[in-house]
C-alpha positions as YAML, in Angstrom:
chain: A
units: angstrom
residues:
- id: 1
  name: MET
  ca: [0.00, 0.00, 0.00]
- id: 2
  name: SER
  ca: [1.24, 3.45, -0.80]
- id: 3
  name: PRO
  ca: [2.31, 5.63, 2.14]
- id: 4
  name: ALA
  ca: [0.49, 8.55, 0.50]
- id: 5
  name: LEU
  ca: [-2.80, 6.77, 1.00]
- id: 6
  name: LEU
  ca: [-2.09, 6.39, 4.69]
- id: 7
  name: ASP
  ca: [-1.03, 10.01, 5.21]
- id: 8
  name: ALA
  ca: [-4.45, 11.47, 4.46]
- id: 9
  name: PRO
  ca: [-7.33, 9.31, 5.69]
- id: 10
  name: VAL
  ca: [-10.52, 9.84, 3.75]
- id: 11
  name: ARG
  ca: [-13.99, 9.78, 5.23]
- id: 12
  name: LEU
  ca: [-16.21, 7.59, 3.08]
- id: 13
  name: SER
  ca: [-19.72, 8.87, 2.65]
- id: 14
  name: ALA
  ca: [-22.77, 7.43, 0.95]
- id: 15
  name: GLN
  ca: [-23.56, 10.98, -0.18]
- id: 16
  name: SER
  ca: [-20.46, 11.16, -2.36]
- id: 17
  name: ALA
  ca: [-21.49, 10.38, -5.94]
- id: 18
  name: ASP
  ca: [-18.12, 11.16, -7.53]
- id: 19
  name: PRO
  ca: [-15.41, 8.50, -6.99]
- id: 20
  name: ALA
  ca: [-12.73, 11.18, -7.29]
- id: 21
  name: SER
  ca: [-14.11, 13.00, -4.26]
- id: 22
  name: VAL
  ca: [-13.70, 9.88, -2.10]
- id: 23
  name: SER
  ca: [-10.01, 9.53, -2.94]
- id: 24
  name: GLY
  ca: [-9.11, 13.19, -2.50]
- id: 25
  name: GLY
  ca: [-9.57, 14.23, -6.13]
- id: 26
  name: ARG
  ca: [-7.82, 11.30, -7.80]
- id: 27
  name: MET
  ca: [-9.56, 8.22, -9.14]
- id: 28
  name: THR
  ca: [-8.04, 4.78, -8.85]
- id: 29
  name: LEU
  ca: [-7.33, 2.85, -12.05]
- id: 30
  name: GLU
  ca: [-10.31, 0.62, -11.28]
- id: 31
  name: GLN
  ca: [-12.61, 3.63, -10.88]
- id: 32
  name: ARG
  ca: [-11.35, 5.22, -14.10]
- id: 33
  name: LEU
  ca: [-11.81, 2.04, -16.14]
- id: 34
  name: ASP
  ca: [-15.24, 1.44, -14.61]
- id: 35
  name: ARG
  ca: [-16.35, 4.98, -15.43]
- id: 36
  name: THR
  ca: [-15.07, 4.66, -19.01]
- id: 37
  name: TRP
  ca: [-16.83, 1.31, -19.45]
- id: 38
  name: ARG
  ca: [-20.13, 2.63, -18.06]
- id: 39
  name: THR
  ca: [-19.95, 5.70, -20.33]
- id: 40
  name: LEU
  ca: [-19.23, 3.49, -23.34]
- id: 41
  name: GLN
  ca: [-22.25, 1.33, -22.57]
- id: 42
  name: ALA
  ca: [-24.57, 4.26, -21.91]
- id: 43
  name: GLN
  ca: [-23.46, 6.70, -24.62]
- id: 44
  name: GLY
  ca: [-21.63, 4.57, -27.19]
- id: 45
  name: ALA
  ca: [-18.43, 6.60, -26.83]
- id: 46
  name: ALA
  ca: [-16.08, 7.78, -24.08]
- id: 47
  name: GLU
  ca: [-12.71, 9.39, -23.54]
- id: 48
  name: CYS
  ca: [-9.84, 6.89, -23.65]
- id: 49
  name: PRO
  ca: [-8.33, 6.57, -20.16]
- id: 50
  name: LEU
  ca: [-4.86, 6.28, -21.71]
- id: 51
  name: CYS
  ca: [-4.54, 8.90, -24.48]
- id: 52
  name: HIS
  ca: [-7.82, 10.87, -24.07]
- id: 53
  name: SER
  ca: [-8.90, 10.27, -27.69]
- id: 54
  name: ARG
  ca: [-12.38, 9.03, -28.55]
- id: 55
  name: MET
  ca: [-13.14, 5.46, -27.55]
- id: 56
  name: SER
  ca: [-16.08, 3.80, -29.36]
- id: 57
  name: ASN
  ca: [-18.34, 0.97, -28.28]
- id: 58
  name: HIS
  ca: [-18.07, -2.15, -30.45]
- id: 59
  name: GLY
  ca: [-20.60, -4.48, -28.82]
- id: 60
  name: SER
  ca: [-18.81, -6.24, -26.00]
- id: 61
  name: THR
  ca: [-15.62, -4.16, -26.30]
- id: 62
  name: GLY
  ca: [-14.56, -0.55, -26.47]
- id: 63
  name: GLU
  ca: [-11.77, 0.56, -28.79]
- id: 64
  name: CYS
  ca: [-9.81, 3.79, -28.89]
- id: 65
  name: GLY
  ca: [-9.40, 5.41, -32.29]
- id: 66
  name: GLY
  ca: [-6.17, 7.09, -31.20]
- id: 67
  name: CYS
  ca: [-3.97, 4.53, -29.47]
- id: 68
  name: GLY
  ca: [-5.89, 1.29, -30.05]
- id: 69
  name: THR
  ca: [-6.54, 0.58, -26.37]
- id: 70
  name: ARG
  ca: [-9.35, -1.96, -25.89]
- id: 71
  name: LEU
  ca: [-11.69, -2.51, -22.96]
- id: 72
  name: GLY
  ca: [-13.97, -5.46, -22.68]
...
């Protein structure tokens, strides 16, 4: 575990809708990938978590048009 995570304890709240607000403004990799996947499923496109280009939904996978990253 990272010492930085232990230096600043975070109060978890059911009222917090934004994952970034729970972790002090930074999302974990899991949170970022989950948000990207949910956006792909809901809207058909999302920002690539790696290069920030457009990622498109291709059925059971998402593919970035910029760097080729795939989620699925």
